[in-house]
C-alpha positions as CSV (number, residue, x, y, z in Angstrom):
1,X,116.1,-59.4,99.8
2,X,112.9,-61.0,98.5
3,X,112.0,-60.7,94.9
4,X,108.9,-58.6,95.9
5,X,111.1,-56.2,97.9
6,X,113.6,-55.9,95.0
7,X,110.8,-55.1,92.6
8,X,109.6,-52.4,94.9
9,X,113.0,-50.9,95.2
10,X,113.4,-50.9,91.4
11,X,110.0,-49.2,91.1
12,X,111.0,-46.6,93.6
13,X,114.3,-46.0,91.8
14,X,112.4,-45.4,88.6
15,X,110.2,-42.7,90.2
16,X,113.2,-41.2,92.1
17,X,115.1,-40.6,88.9
18,X,112.2,-38.5,87.6
19,X,111.7,-36.3,90.6
20,X,112.2,-32.6,89.8
21,X,113.4,-33.3,86.3
22,X,111.7,-33.8,83.0
23,X,113.1,-36.7,80.9
24,X,112.2,-36.9,77.2
25,X,113.4,-38.4,74.0
26,X,111.1,-36.5,71.6
27,X,112.9,-33.2,71.6
28,X,113.9,-30.0,73.4
29,X,114.7,-26.3,72.9
30,X,117.4,-24.0,74.0
31,X,115.4,-20.8,74.7
32,X,116.7,-17.7,73.0
33,X,119.2,-19.5,70.8
34,X,116.7,-21.0,68.3
35,X,118.0,-24.5,68.9
36,X,115.0,-26.8,68.7
37,X,115.2,-30.5,68.2
38,X,112.5,-33.1,67.3
39,X,113.6,-36.7,67.4
40,X,117.1,-35.8,66.5
41,X,116.3,-33.3,63.7
42,X,116.9,-29.6,64.0
43,X,113.5,-28.0,63.7
44,X,114.9,-24.7,62.3
45,X,117.7,-26.0,60.1
46,X,116.5,-29.3,58.8
47,X,112.7,-29.3,59.0
48,X,111.4,-25.7,58.7
49,X,111.1,-24.9,55.0
50,X,112.4,-28.4,54.1
51,X,109.7,-30.8,55.4
52,X,106.0,-30.4,55.1
53,X,103.7,-30.0,58.1
54,X,102.4,-33.6,57.7
55,X,106.0,-34.9,57.5
56,X,106.7,-33.2,60.8
57,X,103.4,-34.5,62.2
58,X,104.3,-38.1,61.4
59,X,107.8,-37.5,62.8
60,X,106.4,-36.2,66.1
61,X,103.9,-39.1,66.3
62,X,106.1,-42.0,65.2
63,X,109.6,-40.8,65.7
64,X,110.2,-41.5,62.0
65,X,110.4,-38.9,59.2
66,X,108.3,-40.2,56.3
67,X,108.9,-39.8,52.6
68,X,106.9,-36.8,51.3
69,X,104.5,-38.9,49.2
70,X,103.2,-40.6,52.3
71,X,102.8,-37.2,54.0
72,X,100.9,-36.0,50.9
73,X,98.6,-39.0,51.0
74,X,97.9,-38.3,54.7
75,X,97.1,-34.7,53.9
76,X,94.6,-35.7,51.2
77,X,92.8,-38.0,53.8
78,X,92.4,-35.0,56.1
79,X,90.8,-33.1,53.3
80,X,88.1,-35.6,52.6
81,X,87.5,-36.4,56.3
82,X,86.4,-33.0,57.4
83,X,83.4,-31.5,55.5
84,X,82.0,-28.1,56.3
85,X,78.5,-29.3,57.0
86,X,76.9,-28.1,60.3
87,X,74.6,-31.1,60.3
88,X,77.6,-33.4,61.1
89,X,77.7,-33.9,64.8
90,X,81.2,-32.5,65.5
91,X,80.7,-29.5,63.2
92,X,77.4,-28.8,64.9
93,X,79.3,-28.4,68.2
94,X,81.5,-25.9,66.5
95,X,78.4,-24.0,65.2
96,X,76.9,-23.9,68.7
97,X,80.3,-22.6,69.9
98,X,80.2,-19.8,67.3
99,X,76.6,-18.9,68.0
100,X,77.5,-18.6,71.7
101,X,80.6,-16.5,71.0
102,X,83.1,-18.9,72.5
103,X,86.7,-18.7,71.5
104,X,87.7,-20.7,68.3
105,X,90.0,-22.8,70.5
106,X,87.1,-23.8,72.8
107,X,84.7,-24.6,70.0
108,X,87.1,-26.5,67.8
109,X,88.4,-28.5,70.8
110,X,84.9,-29.4,71.9
111,X,84.0,-30.4,68.3
112,X,87.1,-32.6,68.1
113,X,86.1,-34.3,71.4
114,X,82.6,-35.0,69.9
115,X,84.2,-37.0,67.1
116,X,86.2,-39.2,69.5
117,X,84.0,-42.3,69.6
118,X,84.5,-46.0,69.2
119,X,81.6,-46.0,66.6
120,X,82.8,-43.1,64.4
121,X,85.7,-40.7,63.9
122,X,89.3,-41.3,64.9
123,X,88.2,-43.1,68.1
124,X,87.0,-46.0,65.9
125,X,90.4,-46.5,64.3
126,X,92.0,-48.8,67.0
127,X,89.1,-51.3,66.7
128,X,89.4,-51.2,62.9
129,X,93.1,-51.9,63.2
130,X,92.5,-54.7,65.6
131,X,89.9,-56.2,63.2
132,X,92.1,-55.9,60.0
133,X,95.1,-57.3,61.9
134,X,93.1,-60.3,63.1
135,X,91.7,-60.9,59.6
136,X,95.2,-60.9,58.1
137,X,96.4,-63.4,60.7
138,X,93.5,-65.6,59.7
139,X,94.3,-65.2,56.0
140,X,97.9,-66.2,56.6
141,X,96.6,-69.3,58.3
142,X,94.7,-70.2,55.1
143,X,91.1,-69.1,56.1
144,X,88.9,-68.2,53.2
145,X,87.2,-64.8,53.1
146,X,83.8,-66.1,54.2
147,X,85.3,-67.7,57.3
148,X,87.3,-64.5,58.1
149,X,84.1,-62.4,57.9
150,X,82.3,-64.8,60.1
151,X,85.1,-64.6,62.7
152,X,85.2,-60.8,62.5
153,X,81.5,-60.3,62.7
154,X,80.5,-58.7,66.0
155,X,76.8,-59.4,65.5
156,X,76.6,-63.1,64.7
157,X,72.9,-63.3,65.7
158,X,71.9,-60.9,63.0
159,X,71.2,-61.5,59.3
160,X,73.6,-58.7,58.5
161,X,77.3,-58.5,59.5
162,X,78.9,-55.9,61.7
163,X,82.6,-55.7,60.9
164,X,84.5,-52.6,62.1
165,X,85.8,-50.7,59.1
166,X,82.7,-51.6,57.0
167,X,79.3,-50.0,56.5
168,X,78.2,-46.4,57.1
169,X,75.2,-44.8,58.7
170,X,72.5,-43.7,56.2
171,X,74.7,-44.1,53.1
172,X,75.9,-47.3,51.4
173,X,79.4,-47.4,50.1
174,X,82.0,-44.6,50.6
175,X,82.6,-42.2,47.7
176,X,85.9,-41.1,49.2
177,X,87.7,-44.4,48.8
178,X,87.9,-44.3,44.9
179,X,89.3,-40.7,45.2
180,X,91.9,-41.7,47.8
181,X,92.8,-44.8,45.9
182,X,93.5,-42.6,42.8
183,X,95.6,-40.3,45.0
184,X,97.6,-43.4,46.2
185,X,98.1,-44.6,42.6
186,X,99.2,-41.2,41.5
187,X,101.8,-41.1,44.3
188,X,103.1,-44.6,43.3
189,X,101.6,-46.7,46.1
190,X,100.3,-50.2,45.5
191,X,98.1,-52.2,47.8
192,X,99.8,-54.2,50.5
193,X,98.5,-57.3,52.4
194,X,96.3,-55.5,54.8
195,X,94.6,-53.4,52.1
196,X,94.3,-56.4,49.8
197,X,92.5,-58.3,52.5
198,X,90.3,-55.3,53.2
199,X,89.3,-55.2,49.5
200,X,88.5,-58.9,49.5
201,X,86.3,-58.5,52.5
202,X,84.6,-55.6,50.8
203,X,83.8,-57.7,47.8
204,X,82.4,-60.4,50.0
205,X,80.4,-58.0,52.2
206,X,78.9,-56.2,49.2
207,X,77.8,-59.5,47.6
208,X,76.3,-61.0,50.8
209,X,75.1,-57.9,52.8
210,X,75.3,-54.9,50.5
211,X,77.7,-53.3,53.0
212,X,81.2,-52.1,51.9
213,X,84.5,-50.8,53.1
214,X,84.3,-47.3,54.6
215,X,87.1,-44.7,54.7
216,X,88.2,-45.7,58.2
217,X,88.7,-49.3,57.1
218,X,90.5,-48.2,53.9
219,X,93.0,-45.7,55.5
220,X,93.8,-47.9,58.5
221,X,94.5,-50.8,56.2
222,X,96.7,-48.6,54.0
223,X,98.7,-47.2,56.9
224,X,99.2,-50.7,58.5
225,X,100.8,-51.6,55.2
226,X,103.1,-48.6,55.8
227,X,104.2,-50.2,59.1
228,X,102.2,-47.9,61.3
229,X,100.7,-49.3,64.5
230,X,97.1,-48.8,65.7
231,X,98.3,-46.3,68.4
232,X,100.2,-44.3,65.8
233,X,97.3,-44.1,63.4
234,X,94.9,-43.0,66.2
235,X,97.3,-40.3,67.3
236,X,97.8,-39.1,63.7
237,X,94.1,-38.6,63.1
238,X,93.2,-37.2,66.5
239,X,92.5,-33.8,64.9
240,X,91.3,-34.9,61.5
241,X,87.8,-33.3,61.8
242,X,89.1,-29.8,62.7
243,X,88.8,-28.2,59.3
244,X,85.0,-28.6,59.0
245,X,84.6,-27.4,62.6
246,X,86.6,-24.3,61.7
247,X,84.2,-23.5,58.8
248,X,81.0,-24.1,60.8
249,X,82.3,-22.2,63.8
250,X,83.3,-19.2,61.7
251,X,79.9,-19.1,59.9
252,X,77.9,-19.2,63.1
253,X,80.1,-16.6,64.8
254,X,79.7,-14.2,61.9
255,X,75.9,-14.6,62.1
256,X,73.8,-12.8,64.8
257,X,74.4,-14.3,68.2
258,X,72.5,-17.5,69.1
259,X,71.0,-17.8,65.6
260,X,72.1,-21.4,65.1
261,X,69.1,-23.7,65.6
262,X,67.3,-21.4,68.1
263,X,64.4,-23.0,70.1
264,X,61.1,-21.6,71.3
265,X,59.4,-23.0,74.4
266,X,56.8,-24.6,72.1
267,X,59.6,-26.6,70.5
268,X,60.2,-28.5,73.8
269,X,57.9,-31.3,74.9
270,X,57.8,-31.3,78.7
271,X,57.0,-34.7,80.2
272,X,57.7,-34.0,83.8
273,X,55.3,-33.2,86.8
274,X,52.4,-30.9,86.1
275,X,52.4,-27.3,87.5
276,X,51.8,-27.3,91.2
277,X,51.8,-25.0,94.2
278,X,54.6,-25.0,96.7
279,X,55.0,-23.0,99.9
280,X,57.0,-19.8,99.6
281,X,58.9,-19.7,102.8
282,X,59.8,-16.1,102.5
283,X,56.1,-15.1,102.3
284,X,54.1,-17.4,104.5
285,X,50.7,-16.5,103.1
286,X,51.6,-16.6,99.4
287,X,52.2,-19.4,97.0
288,X,54.3,-19.7,93.9
289,X,53.8,-21.9,90.9
290,X,56.7,-24.1,89.8
291,X,57.2,-26.5,87.0
């Protein structure tokens, strides 16, 4: 049998073993008996009432039950990543959902999707992790901070620098980082190599470009020092904006219907074809105006 045929047989065997059966290592339940397992832990006997929600979340994402202080740090990041301000893009989606009387699940899911972008929100975290990881490899090879920034800069033809994990739209600096850094110190954490590098880059970027570390860069660096991968960090933060969306959805739903940013016809600038007559095929001798 040729190697190609053997590979095909092996691939078919893989799929055949999964026909009509669900194979999983993450957990399972015995319905009616209250026996529920997650990564080898009994949900009812070992986790419920003993572990926090964020400990269980990390367990389900990574397969590892974290110490409580790390779960507490994660919970604090969720608090400062989801503000109840309807001007924020994802919260605005929730407000529109409430104004249109959708279900909370529909509005909050739509708002969460609006935050999933490579430029902002949890969708940016994989690129930030890739950037910090590459920077640390350069540091370990002996590269100075200036050279690292030059290698990480995604906009080399510009007088400013574009490094994922740094800078924010509108505002300069990130007021959430000192707060989270204090939370980390209170919990007994110290900076590891990823975060130390992120801070060195911050100091250089502030001096050269007046652009500093943002919260995404800070928390991704921190969690990489806790041996979390880019995929795990992205998955952990996939719902991090939901609290603010909840607030804005509820406010809009409790107001009169369709009262969130209503528009009049005069608010819309029409730039299409001018009004014109077209034949009305149902009444041969009459015309209707369309726009």
